[in-house]
C-alpha positions as CSV (number, residue, x, y, z in Angstrom):
1,M,0.1,-0.1,0.0
2,F,2.5,2.7,1.4
3,S,6.0,1.6,0.9
4,R,7.5,5.1,1.3
5,I,6.0,7.8,3.7
6,L,7.3,11.3,4.0
7,V,6.7,12.9,7.6
8,A,6.9,16.6,7.9
9,I,7.9,17.6,11.4
10,D,7.6,21.3,12.8
11,G,7.8,20.9,16.4
12,S,4.1,21.6,17.1
13,E,1.8,19.1,19.0
14,S,0.0,18.1,15.8
15,A,3.3,17.1,14.3
16,K,3.9,14.9,17.1
17,K,0.5,13.3,16.4
18,A,1.3,13.0,13.0
19,F,4.5,11.2,13.6
20,E,2.7,8.8,15.9
21,E,0.2,8.0,13.1
22,S,3.1,7.7,10.7
23,I,4.6,4.9,13.0
24,Y,1.2,3.1,13.3
25,L,0.8,3.3,9.4
26,A,4.5,2.2,8.7
27,Q,4.2,-0.7,10.9
28,K,0.9,-1.9,9.4
29,C,2.1,-1.4,5.9
30,N,5.7,-2.3,6.2
31,S,6.8,1.1,5.2
32,K,9.9,3.1,5.4
33,L,9.7,6.6,7.0
34,D,11.5,9.6,5.7
35,V,11.1,12.5,8.4
36,V,11.9,16.1,7.5
37,H,12.2,19.3,9.2
38,V,12.4,22.5,7.2
39,V,14.1,25.5,8.5
40,Q,12.5,28.6,7.2
41,C,14.6,31.8,7.8
42,E,14.2,35.0,5.7
43,L,17.6,36.3,4.8
44,G,18.0,40.1,5.9
45,G,20.0,42.2,8.3
46,D,23.4,41.0,9.2
47,S,24.2,37.9,7.2
48,A,26.5,36.4,9.8
49,T,23.9,36.6,12.4
50,T,21.4,35.1,10.2
51,F,23.7,32.1,9.4
52,E,24.4,31.7,13.1
53,L,20.5,31.7,13.6
54,I,20.1,28.9,10.8
55,D,22.7,26.8,12.2
56,E,21.1,27.0,15.7
57,L,17.8,26.1,14.3
58,K,19.1,23.3,12.4
59,T,21.0,21.8,15.4
60,K,17.9,22.1,17.5
61,A,15.9,20.3,14.6
62,E,18.5,17.6,14.4
63,K,18.3,16.9,18.1
64,M,14.4,16.8,17.8
65,L,14.5,14.4,15.0
66,G,17.1,12.3,16.8
67,E,14.3,11.7,19.3
68,Y,12.0,10.6,16.6
69,K,14.7,8.2,15.1
70,I,15.0,6.5,18.6
71,Q,11.1,6.2,18.7
72,A,11.0,4.8,15.2
73,A,13.7,2.3,16.0
74,K,12.0,1.1,19.3
75,N,9.0,0.4,17.0
76,N,11.2,-1.5,14.4
77,V,10.4,1.0,11.6
78,P,13.1,2.2,9.3
79,I,13.6,5.8,9.1
80,E,15.7,8.4,7.6
81,I,15.9,12.0,8.9
82,M,16.5,15.1,7.0
83,V,16.9,18.8,7.8
84,T,16.8,21.2,5.1
85,Q,16.2,24.8,4.6
86,G,13.9,26.9,2.4
87,D,10.1,27.3,1.8
88,P,8.4,24.4,4.0
89,A,5.6,23.6,1.6
90,Q,7.8,23.7,-1.5
91,V,10.6,21.6,0.1
92,I,8.1,19.0,1.1
93,I,6.3,18.7,-2.3
94,D,9.8,18.6,-4.0
95,I,11.1,15.8,-1.7
96,A,8.0,13.8,-2.0
97,K,8.2,14.0,-5.8
98,T,11.9,13.5,-6.1
99,K,11.9,10.4,-3.7
100,S,8.7,8.9,-5.1
101,H,7.0,9.0,-1.6
102,D,3.4,7.2,-1.6
103,L,2.3,9.4,1.4
104,I,2.8,12.6,3.3
105,I,1.6,13.0,6.7
106,M,1.9,16.2,8.5
107,G,0.2,18.2,11.2
108,T,-1.7,21.4,11.3
109,R,-1.3,24.0,13.8
110,G,-5.1,24.5,14.1
111,R,-5.2,27.9,12.8
112,N,-8.8,29.2,12.4
113,A,-10.7,29.6,9.0
114,F,-9.9,33.3,8.9
115,Q,-6.1,33.1,9.5
116,E,-6.0,30.2,6.8
117,L,-7.6,32.6,4.4
118,L,-5.4,35.4,5.0
119,I,-2.0,33.7,5.3
120,G,-2.6,30.2,4.1
121,S,-0.5,27.3,5.7
122,V,2.2,24.7,4.8
123,S,-0.3,22.0,5.0
124,Q,-2.9,23.7,2.7
125,K,-0.1,24.3,-0.1
126,V,1.2,20.7,0.4
127,M,-2.5,19.3,0.0
128,H,-3.2,21.2,-3.1
129,H,0.3,20.8,-5.0
130,A,1.7,17.3,-3.9
131,S,1.9,14.5,-6.4
132,C,0.7,12.0,-3.8
133,P,-1.9,11.7,-1.2
134,V,-1.6,13.9,1.9
135,M,-2.7,13.0,5.4
136,V,-3.1,16.1,7.7
137,V,-3.4,15.3,11.6
138,R,-4.7,17.6,14.2
């Protein structure tokens, strides 16, 4: 059914729930998980300070994903973790297409309808542009 699942993690509670769902599905479908965290940082101001901030965010993300890797191992689920930088929605869409994922699982931060209308969300963009099914977990 799903041989390769991409899970997008942003550190939110809904992302944690999305990861838990991905573990469950991976066990049931004998799937491999790829877990990605995308650091989004607007370049501006002092570039040295910006690059330090990006490095700090990437280090924190790697630590967070390391914990997910341990959890997957405890559940006998093969996992690969990735920390990258860019526009989160576009990076998720591109990774899913490039690595031929069968499913994307991600959380939503639970924004209200008005906020979604004004600013959109990563999950909305991914749902509309991904080349594979997307599961959004609250």
